[in-house]
PDB file of N, CA, C and O in Angstrom:
ATOM      1  N   MET A   1       0.832  -1.198   0.054  1.00  0.00           N
ATOM      2  CA  MET A   1      -0.054  -0.084  -0.016  1.00  0.00           C
ATOM      3  C   MET A   1       0.833   1.263   0.039  1.00  0.00           C
ATOM      4  O   MET A   1       0.519   2.288  -0.567  1.00  0.00           O
ATOM      5  N   VAL A   2       1.865   1.138   0.764  1.00  0.00           N
ATOM      6  CA  VAL A   2       2.787   2.430   0.972  1.00  0.00           C
ATOM      7  C   VAL A   2       3.495   2.647  -0.468  1.00  0.00           C
ATOM      8  O   VAL A   2       3.698   3.802  -0.841  1.00  0.00           O
ATOM      9  N   ILE A   3       3.843   1.640  -1.217  1.00  0.00           N
ATOM     10  CA  ILE A   3       4.477   1.654  -2.423  1.00  0.00           C
ATOM     11  C   ILE A   3       3.499   2.301  -3.389  1.00  0.00           C
ATOM     12  O   ILE A   3       3.855   3.307  -4.002  1.00  0.00           O
ATOM     13  N   PHE A   4       2.360   1.815  -3.552  1.00  0.00           N
ATOM     14  CA  PHE A   4       1.457   2.345  -4.395  1.00  0.00           C
ATOM     15  C   PHE A   4       1.187   3.924  -4.217  1.00  0.00           C
ATOM     16  O   PHE A   4       1.236   4.680  -5.187  1.00  0.00           O
ATOM     17  N   VAL A   5       0.906   4.361  -2.944  1.00  0.00           N
ATOM     18  CA  VAL A   5       0.664   5.533  -2.567  1.00  0.00           C
ATOM     19  C   VAL A   5       1.899   6.525  -2.896  1.00  0.00           C
ATOM     20  O   VAL A   5       1.706   7.694  -3.233  1.00  0.00           O
ATOM     21  N   SER A   6       3.158   5.965  -2.771  1.00  0.00           N
ATOM     22  CA  SER A   6       4.258   6.632  -3.057  1.00  0.00           C
ATOM     23  C   SER A   6       4.408   6.818  -4.559  1.00  0.00           C
ATOM     24  O   SER A   6       4.810   7.888  -5.015  1.00  0.00           O
ATOM     25  N   ILE A   7       4.113   5.862  -5.275  1.00  0.00           N
ATOM     26  CA  ILE A   7       4.157   6.074  -6.804  1.00  0.00           C
ATOM     27  C   ILE A   7       3.273   7.124  -7.214  1.00  0.00           C
ATOM     28  O   ILE A   7       3.707   8.063  -7.881  1.00  0.00           O
ATOM     29  N   VAL A   8       2.006   7.043  -6.855  1.00  0.00           N
ATOM     30  CA  VAL A   8       1.002   8.101  -7.151  1.00  0.00           C
ATOM     31  C   VAL A   8       1.537   9.502  -6.711  1.00  0.00           C
ATOM     32  O   VAL A   8       1.446  10.493  -7.435  1.00  0.00           O
ATOM     33  N   PHE A   9       2.104   9.508  -5.463  1.00  0.00           N
ATOM     34  CA  PHE A   9       2.565  10.852  -4.978  1.00  0.00           C
ATOM     35  C   PHE A   9       3.504  11.390  -5.931  1.00  0.00           C
ATOM     36  O   PHE A   9       3.393  12.568  -6.271  1.00  0.00           O
ATOM     37  N   VAL A  10       4.442  10.636  -6.413  1.00  0.00           N
ATOM     38  CA  VAL A  10       5.611  11.067  -7.414  1.00  0.00           C
ATOM     39  C   VAL A  10       4.900  11.578  -8.692  1.00  0.00           C
ATOM     40  O   VAL A  10       5.171  12.688  -9.150  1.00  0.00           O
ATOM     41  N   ILE A  11       3.946  10.718  -9.288  1.00  0.00           N
ATOM     42  CA  ILE A  11       3.404  11.055 -10.477  1.00  0.00           C
ATOM     43  C   ILE A  11       2.662  12.429 -10.390  1.00  0.00           C
ATOM     44  O   ILE A  11       2.746  13.290 -11.266  1.00  0.00           O
ATOM     45  N   VAL A  12       1.900  12.550  -9.204  1.00  0.00           N
ATOM     46  CA  VAL A  12       1.154  13.821  -9.092  1.00  0.00           C
ATOM     47  C   VAL A  12       2.097  15.008  -9.029  1.00  0.00           C
ATOM     48  O   VAL A  12       1.823  16.064  -9.599  1.00  0.00           O
ATOM     49  N   GLY A  13       3.286  14.814  -8.283  1.00  0.00           N
ATOM     50  CA  GLY A  13       4.239  15.818  -8.202  1.00  0.00           C
ATOM     51  C   GLY A  13       4.652  16.279  -9.520  1.00  0.00           C
ATOM     52  O   GLY A  13       4.626  17.470  -9.826  1.00  0.00           O
ATOM     53  N   ILE A  14       5.046  15.319 -10.330  1.00  0.00           N
ATOM     54  CA  ILE A  14       5.581  15.668 -11.642  1.00  0.00           C
ATOM     55  C   ILE A  14       4.623  16.262 -12.557  1.00  0.00           C
ATOM     56  O   ILE A  14       5.016  17.174 -13.283  1.00  0.00           O
ATOM     57  N   ILE A  15       3.233  15.807 -12.631  1.00  0.00           N
ATOM     58  CA  ILE A  15       2.354  16.425 -13.325  1.00  0.00           C
ATOM     59  C   ILE A  15       1.945  17.757 -12.890  1.00  0.00           C
ATOM     60  O   ILE A  15       1.618  18.598 -13.726  1.00  0.00           O
ATOM     61  N   LEU A  16       1.941  18.035 -11.500  1.00  0.00           N
ATOM     62  CA  LEU A  16       1.773  19.329 -10.981  1.00  0.00           C
ATOM     63  C   LEU A  16       2.818  20.333 -11.428  1.00  0.00           C
ATOM     64  O   LEU A  16       2.518  21.441 -11.873  1.00  0.00           O
ATOM     65  N   SER A  17       4.081  19.887 -11.286  1.00  0.00           N
ATOM     66  CA  SER A  17       5.197  20.677 -11.747  1.00  0.00           C
ATOM     67  C   SER A  17       5.155  21.156 -13.140  1.00  0.00           C
ATOM     68  O   SER A  17       5.542  22.280 -13.458  1.00  0.00           O
ATOM     69  N   ALA A  18       4.609  20.162 -14.090  1.00  0.00           N
ATOM     70  CA  ALA A  18       4.514  20.550 -15.484  1.00  0.00           C
ATOM     71  C   ALA A  18       3.295  21.456 -15.688  1.00  0.00           C
ATOM     72  O   ALA A  18       3.315  22.343 -16.542  1.00  0.00           O
ATOM     73  N   ILE A  19       2.313  21.248 -14.959  1.00  0.00           N
ATOM     74  CA  ILE A  19       1.139  22.178 -15.206  1.00  0.00           C
ATOM     75  C   ILE A  19       1.504  23.667 -14.744  1.00  0.00           C
ATOM     76  O   ILE A  19       1.122  24.672 -15.344  1.00  0.00           O
ATOM     77  N   ILE A  20       2.276  23.664 -13.624  1.00  0.00           N
ATOM     78  CA  ILE A  20       2.508  25.013 -13.137  1.00  0.00           C
ATOM     79  C   ILE A  20       3.500  25.770 -14.165  1.00  0.00           C
ATOM     80  O   ILE A  20       3.429  26.980 -14.375  1.00  0.00           O
ATOM     81  N   LEU A  21       4.332  24.999 -14.711  1.00  0.00           N
ATOM     82  CA  LEU A  21       5.186  25.575 -15.725  1.00  0.00           C
ATOM     83  C   LEU A  21       4.607  25.993 -17.060  1.00  0.00           C
ATOM     84  O   LEU A  21       5.127  26.823 -17.807  1.00  0.00           O
ATOM     85  N   MET A  22       3.474  25.336 -17.289  1.00  0.00           N
ATOM     86  CA  MET A  22       2.673  25.734 -18.546  1.00  0.00           C
ATOM     87  C   MET A  22       1.927  27.094 -18.428  1.00  0.00           C
ATOM     88  O   MET A  22       1.601  27.774 -19.401  1.00  0.00           O
ATOM     89  N   GLN A  23       1.694  27.412 -17.136  1.00  0.00           N
ATOM     90  CA  GLN A  23       0.852  28.663 -16.947  1.00  0.00           C
ATOM     91  C   GLN A  23       1.613  29.905 -17.265  1.00  0.00           C
ATOM     92  O   GLN A  23       2.838  29.896 -17.138  1.00  0.00           O
ATOM     93  N   GLU A  24       0.990  30.962 -17.664  1.00  0.00           N
ATOM     94  CA  GLU A  24       1.607  32.307 -18.004  1.00  0.00           C
ATOM     95  C   GLU A  24       1.719  33.113 -16.769  1.00  0.00           C
ATOM     96  O   GLU A  24       1.075  32.897 -15.742  1.00  0.00           O
ATOM     97  N   GLY A  25       2.655  34.134 -16.958  1.00  0.00           N
ATOM     98  CA  GLY A  25       2.902  34.897 -15.781  1.00  0.00           C
ATOM     99  C   GLY A  25       1.751  35.824 -15.457  1.00  0.00           C
ATOM    100  O   GLY A  25       0.869  36.006 -16.297  1.00  0.00           O
ATOM    101  N   ARG A  26       1.718  36.454 -14.205  1.00  0.00           N
ATOM    102  CA  ARG A  26       0.641  37.265 -13.765  1.00  0.00           C
ATOM    103  C   ARG A  26       0.970  38.844 -14.111  1.00  0.00           C
ATOM    104  O   ARG A  26       0.213  39.731 -13.716  1.00  0.00           O
ATOM    105  N   THR A  27       2.025  39.095 -14.793  1.00  0.00           N
ATOM    106  CA  THR A  27       2.236  40.313 -15.042  1.00  0.00           C
ATOM    107  C   THR A  27       1.269  40.965 -16.258  1.00  0.00           C
ATOM    108  O   THR A  27       1.108  40.407 -17.343  1.00  0.00           O
ATOM    109  N   GLN A  28       0.701  42.153 -15.907  1.00  0.00           N
ATOM    110  CA  GLN A  28      -0.151  42.727 -16.858  1.00  0.00           C
ATOM    111  C   GLN A  28       0.338  43.988 -17.395  1.00  0.00           C
ATOM    112  O   GLN A  28      -0.368  44.580 -18.211  1.00  0.00           O
ATOM    113  N   GLY A  29       1.515  44.496 -17.020  1.00  0.00           N
ATOM    114  CA  GLY A  29       2.069  45.622 -17.459  1.00  0.00           C
ATOM    115  C   GLY A  29       1.287  46.930 -17.221  1.00  0.00           C
ATOM    116  O   GLY A  29       0.634  47.022 -16.182  1.00  0.00           O
ATOM    117  N   LEU A  30       1.302  47.922 -18.081  1.00  0.00           N
ATOM    118  CA  LEU A  30       0.638  49.043 -17.860  1.00  0.00           C
ATOM    119  C   LEU A  30      -0.876  49.037 -18.079  1.00  0.00           C
ATOM    120  O   LEU A  30      -1.615  49.940 -17.686  1.00  0.00           O
ATOM    121  N   GLY A  31      -1.263  47.982 -18.718  1.00  0.00           N
ATOM    122  CA  GLY A  31      -2.750  47.726 -18.799  1.00  0.00           C
ATOM    123  C   GLY A  31      -3.637  47.759 -17.604  1.00  0.00           C
ATOM    124  O   GLY A  31      -4.788  48.195 -17.646  1.00  0.00           O
ATOM    125  N   SER A  32      -3.017  47.245 -16.451  1.00  0.00           N
ATOM    126  CA  SER A  32      -3.671  47.161 -15.212  1.00  0.00           C
ATOM    127  C   SER A  32      -3.838  48.571 -14.602  1.00  0.00           C
ATOM    128  O   SER A  32      -4.762  48.768 -13.812  1.00  0.00           O
ATOM    129  N   ILE A  33      -3.044  49.488 -14.913  1.00  0.00           N
ATOM    130  CA  ILE A  33      -3.102  50.824 -14.393  1.00  0.00           C
ATOM    131  C   ILE A  33      -4.255  51.657 -14.993  1.00  0.00           C
ATOM    132  O   ILE A  33      -4.890  52.463 -14.312  1.00  0.00           O
ATOM    133  N   GLY A  34      -4.484  51.434 -16.243  1.00  0.00           N
ATOM    134  CA  GLY A  34      -5.445  52.159 -16.907  1.00  0.00           C
ATOM    135  C   GLY A  34      -6.914  51.614 -16.871  1.00  0.00           C
ATOM    136  O   GLY A  34      -7.859  52.241 -17.349  1.00  0.00           O
ATOM    137  N   GLY A  35      -7.026  50.358 -16.247  1.00  0.00           N
ATOM    138  CA  GLY A  35      -8.227  49.729 -16.083  1.00  0.00           C
ATOM    139  C   GLY A  35      -8.551  48.680 -17.012  1.00  0.00           C
ATOM    140  O   GLY A  35      -9.628  48.088 -16.944  1.00  0.00           O
ATOM    141  N   MET A  36      -7.651  48.412 -17.901  1.00  0.00           N
ATOM    142  CA  MET A  36      -7.766  47.373 -18.923  1.00  0.00           C
ATOM    143  C   MET A  36      -7.821  45.925 -18.324  1.00  0.00           C
ATOM    144  O   MET A  36      -8.028  45.000 -19.110  1.00  0.00           O
ATOM    145  N   ALA A  37      -7.670  45.692 -17.146  1.00  0.00           N
ATOM    146  CA  ALA A  37      -7.720  44.480 -16.580  1.00  0.00           C
ATOM    147  C   ALA A  37      -9.111  43.766 -16.632  1.00  0.00           C
ATOM    148  O   ALA A  37      -9.233  42.542 -16.633  1.00  0.00           O
ATOM    149  N   ASP A  38     -10.135  44.647 -16.673  1.00  0.00           N
ATOM    150  CA  ASP A  38     -11.383  44.247 -16.737  1.00  0.00           C
ATOM    151  C   ASP A  38     -11.963  44.039 -18.177  1.00  0.00           C
ATOM    152  O   ASP A  38     -13.123  44.352 -18.442  1.00  0.00           O
ATOM    153  N   SER A  39     -11.158  43.529 -19.040  1.00  0.00           N
ATOM    154  CA  SER A  39     -11.415  43.304 -20.388  1.00  0.00           C
ATOM    155  C   SER A  39     -12.316  42.040 -20.500  1.00  0.00           C
ATOM    156  O   SER A  39     -12.607  41.325 -19.541  1.00  0.00           O
ATOM    157  N   TYR A  40     -12.724  41.848 -21.787  1.00  0.00           N
ATOM    158  CA  TYR A  40     -13.519  40.615 -22.059  1.00  0.00           C
ATOM    159  C   TYR A  40     -12.842  39.311 -21.749  1.00  0.00           C
ATOM    160  O   TYR A  40     -13.428  38.324 -21.304  1.00  0.00           O
ATOM    161  N   PHE A  41     -11.471  39.393 -22.042  1.00  0.00           N
ATOM    162  CA  PHE A  41     -10.781  38.210 -21.686  1.00  0.00           C
ATOM    163  C   PHE A  41     -10.748  37.875 -20.292  1.00  0.00           C
ATOM    164  O   PHE A  41     -10.892  36.708 -19.929  1.00  0.00           O
ATOM    165  N   GLY A  42     -10.552  38.897 -19.418  1.00  0.00           N
ATOM    166  CA  GLY A  42     -10.566  38.789 -18.018  1.00  0.00           C
ATOM    167  C   GLY A  42     -11.770  38.212 -17.527  1.00  0.00           C
ATOM    168  O   GLY A  42     -11.728  37.362 -16.637  1.00  0.00           O
ATOM    169  N   LYS A  43     -12.989  38.654 -18.099  1.00  0.00           N
ATOM    170  CA  LYS A  43     -14.247  38.173 -17.582  1.00  0.00           C
ATOM    171  C   LYS A  43     -14.658  36.738 -17.889  1.00  0.00           C
ATOM    172  O   LYS A  43     -15.480  36.163 -17.176  1.00  0.00           O
ATOM    173  N   ILE A  44     -14.018  36.081 -19.080  1.00  0.00           N
ATOM    174  CA  ILE A  44     -14.351  34.792 -19.462  1.00  0.00           C
ATOM    175  C   ILE A  44     -13.168  33.884 -19.171  1.00  0.00           C
ATOM    176  O   ILE A  44     -13.087  32.825 -19.794  1.00  0.00           O
ATOM    177  N   LYS A  45     -12.209  34.224 -18.240  1.00  0.00           N
ATOM    178  CA  LYS A  45     -10.963  33.649 -18.054  1.00  0.00           C
ATOM    179  C   LYS A  45     -11.186  32.235 -17.653  1.00  0.00           C
ATOM    180  O   LYS A  45     -10.328  31.405 -17.955  1.00  0.00           O
ATOM    181  N   GLY A  46     -12.367  31.841 -16.933  1.00  0.00           N
ATOM    182  CA  GLY A  46     -12.569  30.502 -16.469  1.00  0.00           C
ATOM    183  C   GLY A  46     -12.705  29.527 -17.571  1.00  0.00           C
ATOM    184  O   GLY A  46     -12.446  28.338 -17.385  1.00  0.00           O
ATOM    185  N   ARG A  47     -13.130  30.018 -18.790  1.00  0.00           N
ATOM    186  CA  ARG A  47     -13.376  29.130 -19.829  1.00  0.00           C
ATOM    187  C   ARG A  47     -12.153  29.017 -20.861  1.00  0.00           C
ATOM    188  O   ARG A  47     -12.287  28.403 -21.919  1.00  0.00           O
ATOM    189  N   THR A  48     -11.101  29.565 -20.541  1.00  0.00           N
ATOM    190  CA  THR A  48      -9.892  29.698 -21.391  1.00  0.00           C
ATOM    191  C   THR A  48      -9.016  28.547 -20.852  1.00  0.00           C
ATOM    192  O   THR A  48      -9.279  27.925 -19.823  1.00  0.00           O
ATOM    193  N   MET A  49      -7.916  28.316 -21.671  1.00  0.00           N
ATOM    194  CA  MET A  49      -6.924  27.331 -21.222  1.00  0.00           C
ATOM    195  C   MET A  49      -6.162  27.781 -19.909  1.00  0.00           C
ATOM    196  O   MET A  49      -5.783  26.960 -19.073  1.00  0.00           O
ATOM    197  N   GLU A  50      -5.961  29.180 -19.786  1.00  0.00           N
ATOM    198  CA  GLU A  50      -5.380  29.563 -18.465  1.00  0.00           C
ATOM    199  C   GLU A  50      -6.253  29.208 -17.389  1.00  0.00           C
ATOM    200  O   GLU A  50      -5.778  28.710 -16.368  1.00  0.00           O
ATOM    201  N   GLY A  51      -7.621  29.436 -17.526  1.00  0.00           N
ATOM    202  CA  GLY A  51      -8.490  29.129 -16.486  1.00  0.00           C
ATOM    203  C   GLY A  51      -8.426  27.692 -15.943  1.00  0.00           C
ATOM    204  O   GLY A  51      -8.361  27.354 -14.761  1.00  0.00           O
ATOM    205  N   THR A  52      -8.460  26.828 -17.158  1.00  0.00           N
ATOM    206  CA  THR A  52      -8.506  25.360 -16.951  1.00  0.00           C
ATOM    207  C   THR A  52      -7.125  25.049 -16.192  1.00  0.00           C
ATOM    208  O   THR A  52      -7.182  24.385 -15.158  1.00  0.00           O
ATOM    209  N   LEU A  53      -6.100  25.425 -16.587  1.00  0.00           N
ATOM    210  CA  LEU A  53      -4.927  25.187 -15.951  1.00  0.00           C
ATOM    211  C   LEU A  53      -4.890  25.572 -14.446  1.00  0.00           C
ATOM    212  O   LEU A  53      -4.290  24.868 -13.633  1.00  0.00           O
ATOM    213  N   GLN A  54      -5.510  26.646 -14.114  1.00  0.00           N
ATOM    214  CA  GLN A  54      -5.542  27.061 -12.697  1.00  0.00           C
ATOM    215  C   GLN A  54      -6.431  26.102 -12.040  1.00  0.00           C
ATOM    216  O   GLN A  54      -5.997  25.649 -10.981  1.00  0.00           O
ATOM    217  N   LYS A  55      -7.620  25.676 -12.446  1.00  0.00           N
ATOM    218  CA  LYS A  55      -8.432  24.710 -11.810  1.00  0.00           C
ATOM    219  C   LYS A  55      -7.655  23.306 -11.486  1.00  0.00           C
ATOM    220  O   LYS A  55      -7.747  22.706 -10.416  1.00  0.00           O
ATOM    221  N   ILE A  56      -6.901  22.910 -12.570  1.00  0.00           N
ATOM    222  CA  ILE A  56      -6.219  21.655 -12.507  1.00  0.00           C
ATOM    223  C   ILE A  56      -5.187  21.798 -11.491  1.00  0.00           C
ATOM    224  O   ILE A  56      -4.995  20.858 -10.720  1.00  0.00           O
ATOM    225  N   THR A  57      -4.423  22.985 -11.390  1.00  0.00           N
ATOM    226  CA  THR A  57      -3.539  23.177 -10.390  1.00  0.00           C
ATOM    227  C   THR A  57      -4.097  23.163  -8.971  1.00  0.00           C
ATOM    228  O   THR A  57      -3.477  22.577  -8.084  1.00  0.00           O
ATOM    229  N   LYS A  58      -5.251  23.792  -8.727  1.00  0.00           N
ATOM    230  CA  LYS A  58      -5.771  23.709  -7.442  1.00  0.00           C
ATOM    231  C   LYS A  58      -6.177  22.331  -7.006  1.00  0.00           C
ATOM    232  O   LYS A  58      -6.017  21.930  -5.853  1.00  0.00           O
ATOM    233  N   PHE A  59      -6.727  21.602  -8.005  1.00  0.00           N
ATOM    234  CA  PHE A  59      -7.009  20.089  -7.608  1.00  0.00           C
ATOM    235  C   PHE A  59      -5.705  19.357  -7.348  1.00  0.00           C
ATOM    236  O   PHE A  59      -5.581  18.596  -6.388  1.00  0.00           O
ATOM    237  N   GLY A  60      -4.763  19.595  -8.194  1.00  0.00           N
ATOM    238  CA  GLY A  60      -3.569  18.754  -8.049  1.00  0.00           C
ATOM    239  C   GLY A  60      -2.855  19.043  -6.752  1.00  0.00           C
ATOM    240  O   GLY A  60      -2.276  18.145  -6.141  1.00  0.00           O
ATOM    241  N   ALA A  61      -2.894  20.352  -6.307  1.00  0.00           N
ATOM    242  CA  ALA A  61      -2.220  20.794  -5.046  1.00  0.00           C
ATOM    243  C   ALA A  61      -2.962  20.100  -3.905  1.00  0.00           C
ATOM    244  O   ALA A  61      -2.337  19.515  -3.021  1.00  0.00           O
ATOM    245  N   ILE A  62      -4.247  20.163  -3.922  1.00  0.00           N
ATOM    246  CA  ILE A  62      -4.972  19.469  -2.854  1.00  0.00           C
ATOM    247  C   ILE A  62      -4.719  17.948  -2.789  1.00  0.00           C
ATOM    248  O   ILE A  62      -4.534  17.370  -1.718  1.00  0.00           O
ATOM    249  N   LEU A  63      -4.721  17.345  -3.956  1.00  0.00           N
ATOM    250  CA  LEU A  63      -4.392  15.926  -4.071  1.00  0.00           C
ATOM    251  C   LEU A  63      -3.028  15.600  -3.525  1.00  0.00           C
ATOM    252  O   LEU A  63      -2.826  14.617  -2.811  1.00  0.00           O
ATOM    253  N   PHE A  64      -2.064  16.492  -3.901  1.00  0.00           N
ATOM    254  CA  PHE A  64      -0.645  16.421  -3.521  1.00  0.00           C
ATOM    255  C   PHE A  64      -0.403  16.397  -1.921  1.00  0.00           C
ATOM    256  O   PHE A  64       0.346  15.604  -1.350  1.00  0.00           O
ATOM    257  N   PHE A  65      -1.099  17.314  -1.360  1.00  0.00           N
ATOM    258  CA  PHE A  65      -1.104  17.491   0.163  1.00  0.00           C
ATOM    259  C   PHE A  65      -1.839  16.369   0.836  1.00  0.00           C
ATOM    260  O   PHE A  65      -1.360  15.935   1.884  1.00  0.00           O
ATOM    261  N   VAL A  66      -2.958  15.840   0.355  1.00  0.00           N
ATOM    262  CA  VAL A  66      -3.611  14.774   0.930  1.00  0.00           C
ATOM    263  C   VAL A  66      -2.840  13.470   0.777  1.00  0.00           C
ATOM    264  O   VAL A  66      -2.821  12.645   1.691  1.00  0.00           O
ATOM    265  N   LEU A  67      -2.202  13.282  -0.384  1.00  0.00           N
ATOM    266  CA  LEU A  67      -1.355  12.095  -0.421  1.00  0.00           C
ATOM    267  C   LEU A  67      -0.097  12.275   0.507  1.00  0.00           C
ATOM    268  O   LEU A  67       0.437  11.260   0.953  1.00  0.00           O
ATOM    269  N   ALA A  68       0.406  13.533   0.822  1.00  0.00           N
ATOM    270  CA  ALA A  68       1.509  13.592   1.614  1.00  0.00           C
ATOM    271  C   ALA A  68       1.053  13.304   3.057  1.00  0.00           C
ATOM    272  O   ALA A  68       1.802  12.699   3.823  1.00  0.00           O
ATOM    273  N   ILE A  69      -0.065  13.694   3.406  1.00  0.00           N
ATOM    274  CA  ILE A  69      -0.505  13.318   4.917  1.00  0.00           C
ATOM    275  C   ILE A  69      -0.786  11.918   4.906  1.00  0.00           C
ATOM    276  O   ILE A  69      -0.367  11.293   5.881  1.00  0.00           O
ATOM    277  N   VAL A  70      -1.416  11.268   3.999  1.00  0.00           N
ATOM    278  CA  VAL A  70      -1.611   9.699   3.990  1.00  0.00           C
ATOM    279  C   VAL A  70      -0.344   9.028   4.028  1.00  0.00           C
ATOM    280  O   VAL A  70      -0.198   8.046   4.756  1.00  0.00           O
ATOM    281  N   LEU A  71       0.671   9.507   3.245  1.00  0.00           N
ATOM    282  CA  LEU A  71       2.007   8.693   3.364  1.00  0.00           C
ATOM    283  C   LEU A  71       2.562   9.011   4.727  1.00  0.00           C
ATOM    284  O   LEU A  71       3.218   8.127   5.277  1.00  0.00           O
ATOM    285  N   ASN A  72       2.401  10.049   5.283  1.00  0.00           N
ATOM    286  CA  ASN A  72       2.902  10.282   6.620  1.00  0.00           C
ATOM    287  C   ASN A  72       2.285   9.423   7.710  1.00  0.00           C
ATOM    288  O   ASN A  72       2.935   9.011   8.671  1.00  0.00           O
ATOM    289  N   LEU A  73       0.953   9.166   7.505  1.00  0.00           N
ATOM    290  CA  LEU A  73       0.273   8.327   8.432  1.00  0.00           C
ATOM    291  C   LEU A  73       0.616   6.822   8.154  1.00  0.00           C
ATOM    292  O   LEU A  73       0.626   5.998   9.069  1.00  0.00           O
ATOM    293  N   LEU A  74       0.872   6.530   6.969  1.00  0.00           N
ATOM    294  CA  LEU A  74       1.195   5.059   6.708  1.00  0.00           C
ATOM    295  C   LEU A  74       2.475   4.710   7.093  1.00  0.00           C
ATOM    296  O   LEU A  74       2.715   3.532   7.360  1.00  0.00           O
ATOM    297  N   MET A  75       3.398   5.623   7.166  1.00  0.00           N
ATOM    298  CA  MET A  75       4.880   5.316   7.532  1.00  0.00           C
ATOM    299  C   MET A  75       5.054   5.142   9.158  1.00  0.00           C
ATOM    300  O   MET A  75       6.024   4.561   9.645  1.00  0.00           O
ATOM    301  N   LYS A  76       4.094   5.666   9.862  1.00  0.00           N
ATOM    302  CA  LYS A  76       4.247   5.433  11.309  1.00  0.00           C
ATOM    303  C   LYS A  76       3.899   4.027  11.752  1.00  0.00           C
ATOM    304  O   LYS A  76       3.988   3.714  12.939  1.00  0.00           O
TER     305      LYS A  76
END
């Protein structure tokens, strides 16, 4: 059981790292000063690739921490 959870933990860690690297930076430049941050793209961000990557990152991070806790409890 410990070996299986460890393998899943490593796989989730690698996938999570790749997804984080695929995301764009948060810099918006001078557009955020002039109020251009509330553009049409900003309003539909949840339906774009960037929004999907953010959702997958949140789910992956939660799964990663849960697996870390489970592994810690199994090792005792």
